[in-house]
N, C-alpha and C positions, 0 to 999 in steps of 0.2 A: 592710868599711873605711868609716870615717865621713869624709864629704867635705864639711864645711860645714854651715851651719844652714839648714834649710828653713823654719823659722817664727821670727817675730820674738821670741816668747817661748815656750819649751818648754811643751808641754801634757802633762798626765798623765791617767791613766785616771779615768773617773767612778765606776766600779764597783770595789769591793773583791771579789776572786774567790778561790775556793779554788785554791791553787797559781798565783796571779797572778804574772806574770813580771817585774814592775817591779824587784824586788831583784835578780833574776838577769841583768838586761840586761848588765852588764859582761862576764859569762861568755859570753853569747850573741853579742855584737857581733863578735868575731873570726871568727864563722862566717856572717856576712852576706856573700854573694858581692859582689865589687866591681862585677860587671856581670851584669845579669839582664833578662829581658824583662818579665814580669808578676809581681806579688805575689800570692800565694794563701794564705789563712788560714782553714781550714774549722771551727776550734773557737775562735771569736774571743774569747769570754769578756770579759775586761777590756780587750782590745785594746792591751796594753802594748807589743808588739813592733811592731804596726802604727804606733802613735803614735811609737815610738822612730825608726822609719824615716822617718816624716813630719818629725819634729823635725831629723833629721840631713841632710835633703835627698835621701835615697836614692829617693824615690818621684816625683821631678821627671820629668814626661813618661811616666809609667808608670801602668798600670792596677793597681788593688788590688781583689782579689775577696774580700770578707769574707763569711763565712757561719757558721752555727750551727744545730743542730737545735732549740735553744732559741728559740722564737718570741717569748718575753718579752724576751730580749736584743735581738733584731733589731728588734722593734717599738719598744723603748725608743730604740735608736740612730737609728732613722728619725725619731722625734720630735725627738731632739737635733739631727739634721741639718737637719730642715725648719722646725721652729717653736721655735727655742731660747728666744726671749723669752717665749712662752707657758709654756714649761716652767720657766723661771726664776721666773716669778710664782708658779707652783703650788708650786715647792720652797720658796720663801721663806715661804709660808704654812705649809707643813709644819714648817719649821725653828722658826718662831715657836711653833707648837703644841707641839713638843717641848720647848722651852725652858720653856714655861709648865707643862707637865703631865708631861713625861719618860715613865716607863714606862706610865702609864695611856693617854697619847696613842698610844704605839707600838701597843699591843694594840687600841685602838680603830680605828686606821687598818688594821692587819693583818686583823682579823677582821670588822669591820663594813663596811669600805670596800674594801680591796684584793682580798681573796679573793672576795667576791661579785661585784665588777665583773670581776675576772680570769676567773671561771667563765663569765660571759656572753660575754666575748671569745673564750675557747677553745671555746665551743659552735659557733663558726662554722669553715668549712674553712680560712680563712686569718686566724688570730688576730693575726698581726703587723700586718696592714693595718687592724685594728679598734683599735690602740692610740691612746690620746688623750694630750695633755699631762698631764692629771690622773693617769692610770694610770701613765705613765712616771715622774712625779714621786714617786708612792708607791713604786714599785719602787726608785728610787734612795734615797728616804729610808729604807725598811726595810733595804735593803742596808747603808747607811752607819751605821745605828743598831742593827742587829741583831748577834747574837752572832758575833764573828769575821768579820763581813762575808760570811756564807754566803748563797748562794742555793740553798735546799733545798725540795723538795716531797715530800709523802708519797704514798702509793699512790693517793689520791684526787685527786692534782694540786694540792693545797692548800699554799700557802707556810706552813711551820710552824717557821721559825727563831724562837727566843726573843729578848727584848730583850738587848742587850749590856750590858757592865758599865761603859762609859765614861760619866764624868760630864758630859763636854762634848764634842760632836761637831759639826764643821762639815758641814752638809748641803748648802748651797748655795754653791758657789764659782762665781760668775756669770762672772768673766772666763775661768776654765778651761773652763767649759761652753761658752762661745762659741768658744774655741780648738778643742775637740773637734768642735763643729759645723762649723768651717771645714775641719778636716781631713777629715771625712766628706763635705763637699760638693766636694772637689777633683775636677777632671775624671778620670774613669776609676774612680772608687770606687764599687763596688756592695755592697749589703747584701741577702743572700738567706737565707731559711730552707731548709736542705736537709741531707740526709745527707751525711756526709764523703765516702762513696763517690761520690756524684754530683759533687761539688766537684772531687775528684781525678781523675775521669775526664776532665775538661776541661783539666787542666794538660798543658802540652806542654814540649818540649825548651827549655831556657834560662829557664823560669820558676823563681822562688824560692818554695818552699813551706814554710812553717812550721806545725808541727803540735804542739798542746798539748792532748792529749785528757785526759779524766778519768783520773787516775793509777791504775795497778794497785796494790792494797793491798800494803804490806810486811809485813803481819801479819794474822792471822785477825780482829783487832779494829780494823783501821784503814780499813775500807772508806769511801769517799766516792764514791758513784756516783748519788746522788739529785739529779742536776743537772736531770733532767726526770723525769717519772713512769716513763719507760723507763730501764732500768739499763744501764750501759756495763761489761760484764764481760769475762770471758776470750775468749769468742766474738768480741766486737767488737775486742779487742786483736789477735786473730789475723787478723781481716779487715783491719785497719789495717796490720799488718805486711806482708801480702801486696800491699796497695795501695802501700806505701812502697817495697817492693822493685821493684814495676812502675814507679813514678815514676822511680826511679834508673836503671833500665834504659832509660827513655825520654829520658834526658838532662836531667831537672829537677834543680835545686839543692834538696836536702831537708835540713831541720833539724827534728829531733823531741826533744821533752822527754818524760821519763817518770821513774817512780821506780826506784831501784836495788833491784829485787825479783827473786826467782828466776824468775818468770814472764817478765819483760822480758829478763832476761839470756838465757833460753833462746831467745827470739824474735829476738834480734839479736846479742848478744855471742858466743854459742855456736852460731850458726846459720850453716851453710855458704852457704845461699842469700843470706843477708844480706851475708855477706862478699864473695861473688862479685860482688854488685851494687855494691860499693865503699863499703858503709856500715860506718863505724867508730864505736865507742862511746867516750865520754869521760865521766868522772865530775867533777862540780863540786859545791861545797859550797852548800847553800841553807839558809834558815831556815824551818822548818814551823810555821805559827802555829795550825793547826787541830788542836787536841788538848784533851781535857777536862781534862788535868792541865798546869799551867804548866811542870812539869819536862820534859814531853814536847815542848816547842815550841822546842827549841834546834836547832842545825845538823844537818842531814842531808845524805846524798849523793844526787844526782840524776843521771840519765843525759842526756847529750846524744848523740843519734844522728844522724850526718850523712855525706854524701859530699863535703862542702865542706872543703877543707883550710884551716885557720886562716890569716887574713891575706890570702887570695886572693879 
């Protein structure tokens, strides 16, 4: 339930993300619990749900534990939080370069600057701590000007998304970036690189846990698991299902998004343990933008799996 506005001007995600939840927020909001202890999100991605909770005032006086296995995402968000003005300056320079040279500028940034610098950062044990405003700016720039806003790496860990087809892209929205920075600086918000299992192990009764993992494929040709150089396949979906059932049994408020696919149906809708834990599945309509053919980017059904009763 939404209870007023927590920010003077609503802020929106900085990053475009595969399966990003901004367009699905109206369907998710009825399943936000009206009362909860902490907010936990272990696949933070674009952070659309976190920012929606922030905008609506539901995070007042509450901790928010945001995490992701993708060190680039966490490193970027820490720069947004800590030095937004330095980031804005670097982003504006990249935007100017894109306006002047477009496609050539994109590939020069990707191949000659971002990937070599990212390789240096990931050579260290804690790459998120090595992020700089310049590297974070390049990540945002490539994300916003790349094809369909993907973050994808190959088996060697190199960002390999091609340039997008947009003729004009706004790379630097300084006011919104400052708003996201303020949201991440609010008391009780933490940003960590960690496995979802570790994040969920610390969740307790009364916490609100939102989970938006890499989706299970709906067909043999629809895989998108290259979010990091490690893949999120069926084994990880099964580990997540067991963790979700455990969370529900411990009294946490759980909300999970995933694809309407046979694998996910078997894990939740047709699974006795999931039903006994109080987890119910709902289908909602979403628009899928990541498809090589424009005709394949229309409305699709997605699962919401939750033990929260709508409107409560």
